[in-house]
C-alpha positions as CSV (number, residue, x, y, z in Angstrom):
1,M,32.6,-15.5,7.7
2,A,30.5,-18.5,8.9
3,D,27.9,-16.0,10.2
4,V,27.4,-14.7,6.7
5,W,26.7,-18.2,5.3
6,F,24.3,-18.9,8.2
7,A,22.4,-15.7,7.5
8,L,22.2,-16.5,3.8
9,A,21.0,-20.0,4.5
10,V,18.3,-18.7,6.8
11,L,17.3,-16.3,4.0
12,I,17.2,-19.1,1.4
13,A,15.0,-21.4,3.6
14,P,11.7,-19.7,2.5
15,V,12.8,-20.0,-1.1
16,F,13.2,-23.7,-0.8
17,A,9.9,-24.0,1.1
18,E,8.2,-22.2,-1.8
19,Y,9.9,-24.6,-4.2
20,A,8.7,-27.6,-2.2
21,K,5.1,-26.2,-2.2
22,I,4.9,-26.2,1.6
23,R,5.0,-22.4,2.0
24,T,1.4,-22.1,0.8
25,K,0.3,-24.1,3.8
26,V,2.0,-21.9,6.4
27,E,2.9,-18.5,5.0
28,R,3.5,-16.3,8.0
29,P,6.1,-18.5,9.8
30,F,8.3,-18.4,6.7
31,N,8.1,-14.6,6.8
32,F,9.5,-14.7,10.4
33,I,12.3,-17.0,9.2
34,A,13.2,-14.5,6.4
35,A,13.1,-11.6,8.9
36,A,15.5,-13.6,11.1
37,G,17.9,-13.8,8.2
38,I,17.7,-10.1,7.7
39,F,18.4,-9.5,11.4
40,F,21.4,-11.8,11.2
41,L,22.7,-9.7,8.3
42,L,22.2,-6.5,10.3
43,A,24.1,-8.0,13.2
44,I,27.0,-8.8,10.9
45,A,26.8,-5.2,9.5
46,F,27.1,-3.8,12.9
47,N,30.3,-5.8,13.4
48,A,31.9,-4.4,10.2
49,S,35.1,-2.4,10.6
50,F,33.8,0.8,9.0
51,F,31.0,1.0,11.5
52,V,33.3,0.3,14.5
53,A,35.4,3.3,13.5
54,F,32.3,5.5,13.1
55,A,30.5,4.6,16.3
56,G,32.4,2.3,18.6
57,G,30.1,2.0,21.6
58,V,26.9,1.4,19.5
59,E,28.5,-1.4,17.6
60,A,28.4,-4.0,20.4
61,F,24.9,-3.0,21.4
62,G,23.5,-3.2,17.8
63,M,25.2,-6.5,17.1
64,Y,23.8,-8.1,20.2
65,L,20.4,-6.6,19.7
66,F,20.0,-7.8,16.1
67,E,21.5,-11.2,16.8
68,F,19.1,-11.7,19.7
69,L,16.2,-10.6,17.5
70,G,17.4,-12.9,14.8
71,W,17.4,-15.9,17.1
72,L,14.1,-15.0,18.5
73,F,12.4,-14.7,15.1
74,L,14.1,-17.9,13.9
75,L,12.8,-19.8,16.9
76,I,9.3,-18.5,16.6
77,G,9.2,-19.1,12.8
78,V,10.6,-22.6,13.0
79,L,8.3,-23.7,15.8
80,W,5.3,-22.1,14.2
81,A,6.0,-23.7,10.8
82,A,6.6,-27.1,12.4
83,L,3.3,-26.9,14.3
84,G,1.4,-25.7,11.2
85,L,2.8,-28.4,9.0
86,M,1.9,-31.2,11.5
87,K,-1.8,-30.3,11.3
């Protein structure tokens, strides 16, 4: 359940950046952060019980793949946004 809240928090981060008027300075990094949230939600979906019953072997591969992509996009987005906001 904590993974769901983390994915939703990552998805809401660009909304708060828009509200704070810092998203206009660096637009593309926040798109990466939002994509990371979507990847985290996909990783959670691959771990759902109905998908495990449907395709058991693909479940672990999909979960690890999308979680890795989520962390990668989050790292790239956060570092890129931090460097862009420091300029």
